[in-house]
Each structure stands twice: as structure tokens, then as C-alpha cells.
C-alpha positions in Angstrom: 111.5 94.3 88.2 108.6 97.0 89.0 106.1 94.4 87.7 107.2 91.9 90.4 106.4 94.7 92.9 103.0 95.7 91.1 101.9 92.1 91.2 102.9 91.7 94.9 101.3 94.9 96.0 98.0 94.0 94.0 98.0 90.5 95.6 98.5 92.1 99.0 95.6 94.4 98.5 93.1 92.4 96.8 91.4 91.2 100.1 91.0 94.7 101.1 89.7 96.0 97.9 86.7 93.7 98.1 85.8 95.2 101.6 86.0 98.9 100.6 83.0 101.1 101.0 81.2 102.1 97.8 82.8 105.4 96.3 86.5 104.3 97.1 88.7 102.9 94.4 92.1 101.4 95.0 94.4 101.2 92.0 97.9 99.9 91.7 100.4 101.5 89.3 104.0 101.3 88.6 106.0 103.6 90.7 109.6 104.1 89.9 111.3 100.8 90.8 108.3 99.5 92.5 104.5 99.9 92.8 102.0 102.4 94.4 98.3 102.1 95.5 96.1 105.2 94.9 92.7 105.8 96.6 90.6 107.7 94.3 93.5 109.0 92.7 95.5 109.9 96.0 98.8 107.9 96.6 98.7 106.2 100.0 100.8 103.1 99.9 104.2 102.0 98.2 105.9 98.7 97.8 109.5 99.2 96.5 112.9 97.6 97.2 112.9 99.3 100.8 109.6 97.8 101.8 105.7 98.4 102.2 105.2 102.0 103.2 101.8 103.7 104.2 101.1 107.3 104.4 99.5 107.8 107.8 98.9 110.7 110.4 101.6 111.4 112.8 99.9 109.4 115.7 99.6 106.1 113.6 103.2 106.6 112.6 104.5 107.1 116.0 102.5 103.9 117.1 104.0 101.9 114.1 107.5 103.1 114.9 107.2 101.7 118.5 106.0 98.4 116.8 109.3 98.3 114.7 108.4 100.5 111.6 110.8 103.0 110.3 110.4 106.3 108.3 110.5 106.0 104.7 113.7 106.8 102.9 114.0 105.5 99.2 117.9 105.7 99.3 120.2 105.8 102.3 121.0 109.6 102.1 117.6 110.7 100.8 115.4 112.7 102.8 112.6 111.0 104.9 109.4 111.0 103.1 107.0 113.0 105.1 103.8 111.1 106.5 105.2 107.5 105.3 106.5 104.7 107.3 107.7 101.3 106.3 105.8 98.5 108.1 107.9 95.9 109.9 107.8 92.4 108.4 105.6 91.1 111.1 102.7 93.6 110.5 103.2 93.4 106.7 102.9 89.6 106.6 99.6 89.6 108.9 96.9 89.9 106.6 94.5 91.4 109.3 97.0 93.9 110.5 97.8 94.8 107.0 94.1 95.5 106.1 93.8 97.5 109.2 96.9 99.8 108.3 95.7 99.9 104.6 92.2 101.2 105.6 94.1 103.9 107.9 96.2 104.9 105.0 93.1 105.2 102.8 91.1 107.1 105.2 94.2 109.5 105.9 94.4 110.5 102.1 90.7 110.9 101.3 88.8 114.1 102.1 
């Protein structure tokens, strides 16, 4: 099952990877029951049964929540994962919007 998520995440990110600035490497790996993307070794995106989640600064998370995003919880009674939101389906499926938010997630985790 995790391989399915790894393949899906890689496919979602392939167009973005081609446009990354020099010096930034984005690698997808297995992550519990899903997959995660790491920018220069820093986790910034996950794709799991709960959805596509991105690590973002507070103002971006707040803006996305107004667009229908939700805070990330891997299990119903689990604590909210700090700094992450689950993208709503419409943004996740829109390649341009997804690329925009991937870029912001990468910028957030890199020094």
C-alpha cells in the first residue's frame, strides 16, 4: 500500500522537481503507511490515507484553511501535526496550485 502512495507522490512532484533551483533536491521516500518528500533532507510534504499534507508557515496554513484545507491528524484522536495542513481536493488536483504550494513548503523548510 505504501508503494502506491510513493508512486502517486512522485508523479505529483515530478513536474515541480524539473523546475527546482540548483542546489535543491527533492526526494520521495516511504513514510509509515504513505510517502513523504524531503527537500535537501528536510521533510516538507506527506501523502498518506488522510491526504496530501504540506508543512507551511502559519500565514499560509491560515490562507489554505480558508480555502478548505484542514489541520493534519494522522488518526482521528491523534494530536494535530504542527505546521502541516491537508490540501483540499481542488488544490491538490490543480497542477499549478499544487506546484505553488510545493514551492512554498520547500522554501519553508530550507534555511
